[in-house]
C-alpha positions, 0 to 999 in steps of 0.5 A: 685092402688092409695095410700090409706087415711082414710077419714071422708067420708069413709063410716060408719057402724053402728053396734049394741051393739052385732053386731049379729042383723044382720039388719045393717044400712048402710049409703052409701057415693055413694049419696054423692056429690063432691066425686069421684068414686076412692074416694068412693072405697078408702073411704070403704076400708080405714074404712074396715081398720079402724078397727085396730086402737082399735083391735090391742092396748093392752087391746083388742087382745094383751090382749087376746092372751097375758095375757091369757098365759104364757108370760105375767101377769098383778096383781093389782099394788100396790093392787089397779091399774089395778084392772078393776074388775079383768079383766085381773086376770080372764084373766091370771087365765083363768076364762072368763066370757062372760061379760068381757068387752074385750072379748066383745070388741074384738069381737065387732071390729072383727064383724065390720070388717068383715061388712065393708068388706062385705059393700065394697064387695057390694058398689065398684062394683057399681062404675066406678073405673077401678079397681075394681076387685082388691079391692075386692079381697083385700076385701074378704082377709081382711074379710077372716083375720078377719074371721079368728080371729073370729074363733081362738078366739071365733071358729066360722065365721059369713058368707054373701055376701049382707048387707041386709042378715042374716049370716050363722054361720060357726064353724069347718071344714066348717068354715076353708074351708070358709076362705080357700077358700076366701084367695084362691080366692085373692090369684092370683089377689090381687097386690103383692107391695102394702106395708105391709099395705094393703093384698098384694100377700105375706099376703094372702100367709102368712095367708093360711099358718098361717091357714093350720098349724092350722088346725088341732085346728080349725077343731077340736078344744077339740080333746085330741091330735091334728092330723096334716095332712099332705096335710095340712102341704103340704099346709103350706110348699107350701105357705112358699116356695112361700113367701121366693122364691118371693124375696119381704122381707128379714130378717132384720139383726137387731131385734129391728128395726123391732118394731123402729118408722120408720120400715113401710119399713123394709123388714122383714114386710108382713102385719102390721097395717099401724099407721104412724103418719099421721094416727094418731096412738097409742103407747100403746104396747111401754107404757103399760110395763113400769114404771110410773116414765119412760119417754123416751122423753126429749120433753115430760115430761108427757109421761111415762110408767104406770106400766102394764103386766111383763114378768111371771118368766116361760117365764124369765127362759126359756131363762135362761135355755136355755143359762145357764150359760152365761146371755141371754141379750150378748148370744141373741140379741132378748131379750135386747138392751142396749141403756142407757149406763150410770154411775149411775148419769151423764148428756146427751143431749135430742138426746143422751138420748134412753131408753133401749130396749126388756126385762128390769131388776133390776135397772132402770136409766133415766131422773129425773122428779120432779114438775118443770120437768125434773132435768137439768144439769149447762151445759144444759144436763139432769140429768140420774140416778136411778129411783124411784118411785115418781109417785107413792108418793113413793120416797123411793122405786126404780124402780127395776124390779124384777123377782117375779111377781104373785098376792101377795102383794110383787109380786103386787107391782110397780117394780114387774116384769120383763118388754117388751120394743120391740116397740119404745117409740113414739118419737111423743107421748106427752102423751105416749099413743098417736102417735105412728108411728111404725106399729105393726107387724102382720106377717113377714118373720121370721114366714114363716121360722118358720112356716115352719120349724114346718110343716116339724117337723109335717109331719115326715119330714126333720129334717136337713131343720126345723133346717135350717129354725130355724138357718136361723132366728137366723143368720140374726141378725147380726147387734149387735152380733148373736145368736149360732146356735141350735145343734138340732130341735124338737117340744119343742125347737121350741116352746121355739125358736117361744117365743123368736123370737114373744114374745109381737107380739099377737102369744103366745095363738095361738101357746100355744093351737097348741102345745098342752101347754094351759091347763099347769100350770104357774104363778098363773094359773092352770086351765086345762079345754079344753073349754078355748082354745076359748073365750066365745061369749059375753054376748051382742052377745047373747042378740042381737041374742035372737029373733032368736031361736037357730041362736047363741049358747053359746060356750060349757064350759061357 
């Protein structure tokens, strides 16, 4: 299979506003002149993956998976910025509404992805491409991935095999079984060595493990207590064993290297949104939480942060409580990486300057920007000093990140809340928003180990083996120092460990629901309605399907 390049000639699918008026218009590029059979196939495949660019950004899937949880909160900064008609406050407090544009956009993008996969599945067999069977299996696996997102977020799946059909809607166990069958069909066919940006064998195995781990939730969404079937947990262990024993992947010794610009070849990554420079990716994951007065790139004086979300004090306290009286920054290498070790006022060359990573606390230092650009030193370097909120017309207000972040006036200031800089700020991002180079991580080997540990715990199995899996991941991070091993393991400790390992990686909401913690109380959130385990179906989708009586019904509780 040749390297896939996203082409302007890729199949374009015109989707109606709600993506559920299923009379789509297909522009079939098989009639375009000058295209080889392989270009036709790869154009369709590329179009199916191209949805990732908008889906996996800061305000769509990330928003739904992180800001709806105890991990992230985004107040009105300064009382005005990031107001957005209150949608980020509604997301965090579980006051979800059917007209939320981000719930709608995420829905539309997922449905667009499914529709493009259906198109590819129909078009590819019509060509003379010799690898058609492999490409079709890949597209069925990718369709299953989009369907899994739909089931997880909205509680349903749309199923059809022909672009001219009206989709069947599945919920609960039927939807679960459909996704499992599609992934299991693709598993023996898809290649194992096509890289993390495609549906490889490892990616399919990882998705199957994740699907079976969440089976209790997907089969009985509003259960008072989820029942984790032993056969489902055995499947999780089986697929995790397959990934680990394949020898295709290794735990990264440097935790933050998995989120660097050059992470595409990192041995831990199994499935990613491939957004290397030639694919014109976004830098939103790196810029979203940073202060507007933090400028990570001497070459680009307009590339800054935006004072978006910070971590809640609740989530921060889990780190403190785990390592007290030690500071988590010197105890767990996943918490923070200090790159900017400087006096309060100094000079550095452009090559020397690199901002800190991980969870950022307290007074921040960096490049000093004025109306003429960055301040320079006599020797030609860049002046590094304390940062102040100059971009907010508050040169007296230090960029000093605080533990408190909430919807009060103090908790909504521009510097309120500890921030997260997990992904490297792309060295080529001239605006801070564009040209992201780091692949966005969707599945990595650490998750395989921790899913296996969880399945062992939930099946009442080998506690020692579950503990060994968790400590395997902790012990692997040796590049700077290694976190101490855990002495015991249970589900609460494993939930905490997943927070430490996967913070800011768009897994928290799914984890909280599965662990029975999503109806809990945390900063500014008290809603305990189990119906909020799924989001409402967007009003545009309901309106788009209104011509078919009883076809698409709103989720309970909305």
